[in-house]
N, C-alpha and C positions, 0 to 999 in steps of 0.2 A: 200599523193596526188595521189597517184596511176601512171598509164599511162596517159599520155597524150593524147586528144583527138583525134580521127584519121580524116583526111580532109575529108572521103568521108560520115563520120557519117552525118545524115540528119539534126541534131542540133546542127553542130558545129559552125556555127557562134553564137550561142546564148550559146553555153557551153565555147568556147576557152575565151575569153575574163575573165570569172571568173574563169576559172584554170589560168590562168596568173598572175592574180591578187594574188592567192595563192601563185603560185611560189616567186612572188617577195615579196609577204610580209613572209614568211617562210624563204626567205634564203640570209636575210638579204641585198637585192638588195637596199635598202634606206640607206645611209652612216648616220653611230654614231660613232663619237670620239671615239678612243680608245690610249691606249699608242701607238701603233706605228704610230700614227698621231705625235706624239713628240718625236719620238727615236732619232732623231737628237740633240735633246735638253737637258738639265739635270730635265726639268720640269716634275712634275709629272701630271696626266690629272687630279686626283682628287682635285689637289691645284690649278685649273685654272679654272676662271669664264667662261661661257657659252661664252662673247665675246670674251675673250684671247682664249680660245679652236678656234672659228673662225677666230681667227686673224692669229692661231703662226698652223694651221691644213698645212701638207706639202702637202696633195693631196687637196688643195685649195677650200676646203668645206666650207660653203654654195656658190655654183655656180650663178651667174647674171640668173636670171628669165627671158626667151626668149619668146614672143608669136609667134615669125613662126621662122621657119628654114631658114638659112642663112649662105654663103660661105664668107671670106675675102679672100682677093689678093693673104694670104698667102696657099690658098687651104682650111684651117681649116674651119670645118663646126662647128658652132652654132647652134646647135638641138633645136629643140622648148622644153623647158621647165617650167611647171607648178609647180615641185618641187625643189627647191634648194638644197635638200640633195640626189637627187635620182640618180645613176650611172648609164651612159648610158647604153643600152640593145639592142642587137636583138631581138624581141621577138619569132623568129621563133629558133633562137639557146638557148635562156633562158628556152622556154617552152620545146623543146625534151631535153633537158639535167635537165632539174629542178633545177637547181641550182643558185649561183649567177654569175654574169658575168661581164665583161666589153667592152665595145664595143666601137670604134673608127674611123672612117675613115681616111687613109692615101692617102692622095691626093696630095702631093706635096714632093720634093726631100728632103725638110727641115725636113717635120716627118716621112718620111721612114729612114732616116739618126737617127733621133730619136728613133726611131721602135730598129734598130739598136742594138743603143749603150743602150738600154732597156733590148734586149734580152741576149746580150753578159754580161752585169751588172749581171742578174741573174744569166747565167752560169757560172763566175768567178767574184765573190766578190771581191772587191779592198782590198788590205792586210790591207792600214792603211790609209783613207780618213781625209780630215780636218778636218770633224766633229767627227771623233771617236779619232782622239790624242786632240782633241779643251774639248770634254767630259772627257777626261783621264785627261787630265791636270788641270781639275776642280774639280774631283773629288780627286788629288795628294794634289792641295792647302787646298782645304777642311779637310782635313787629317794630314795635316803638319802646318795649323797654319797658321801665318805671314809670306810672303814669303819675308820679307824684314830682318826677322830673321834667314835667311837658312844662315851656315855656317859649313865649316867643314864636318863631318862626316852625317847634314841633308840633304845636297846638294845631296850626294848619296842617300840616303834615298829617297829623293823625286824622283831621277830620275829613281827608281828602283818600285819605286809606280805609276809612270806617264807609263813605260813600261810595270807592272804588268796589270792595267788597261786597257792602248787599247789593249792588247793581251785579257782581258776578254771580251770586248767589241767590239771584231773582229768579224764579220759576215762570216759563211762559205756557200754557197750553196750547195744543195742537190748531185750535179754533184761533186764537191771537195770533200764532206765525202764518198761518195762512191766509189771515186779514191782511198782514202787515206783507206777505210778499204780493200779495194779489193788489194791493194799494187802494185797499176798503178801508173807512173808517172804524175805527175801535170804540165810538163813543157817538151814542146820539142822547140827545137832550135839548129840552124848551126852555131849561135854566141858565141864567148866567152867573158865574163866578167871581171872585175878586182873584187876581192874579197874585201869588205869594211867591217871591225869589230868596231860593234859600241862603245865598251871599249876601243879600240885603238886612236879611233878618240875622244874620251872625254880625252883622256889620252891627245893628242894633243893639243887640244883647251886649257886644263886647267890643264897643270901637274901636280900644287901645290893642286888642289882640288881631282884628279883623278891619283896619283901616281902610281897604281898598275900595270900597264904595263909599265911603264919608263924605258929606255933601262939601262941597268947596262953594266960596263965595259966588261962583261963575254959576253953579248947579244951582243954587237958590234963586238965582236971577232968573233962571230959565224956567 
């Protein structure tokens, strides 16, 4: 595409729309359902119909068509939209950087708070959110079989598989990876916390099923 046309160019008004159209086409500004749209589910995009993809997309595409731009009571702007899959953009920013962008107007406290949470979530991913645990449990159930038949060692295997699946599905941000590679601590606090060990918790809940860490007389004496 080359450099964007300069506003002082005599033919800028004619060249700019064509250049911007080229940027939008080449930078995938128009949303296309991919696996990341369904990463919080266990379903593969290849197995979903077009109707299912539109319904399950976590980015909520397609968006409603809007003939005019309007603002609701919460300060949310519903922009004029002729293409249900076009991601919002600022022409000057998208054209200048020549890449995919996502422009949103933050006009209220509620949306400002949502933006703060969004940025914080990208900086420090949640360790194990409900979506990760649900997908991990589902994967473990598929590998174990009928959960009603879980007894003895199969219970331990099920827990191990669930934890392994949860760890494998955990997301890490670029900041977390960089901090680990550089040997930097990832947590600063002046508070103190009680250690809770998962294996001992399992023993406390079901000592007959998880007896490995049950207290023996020698443990009690120590």
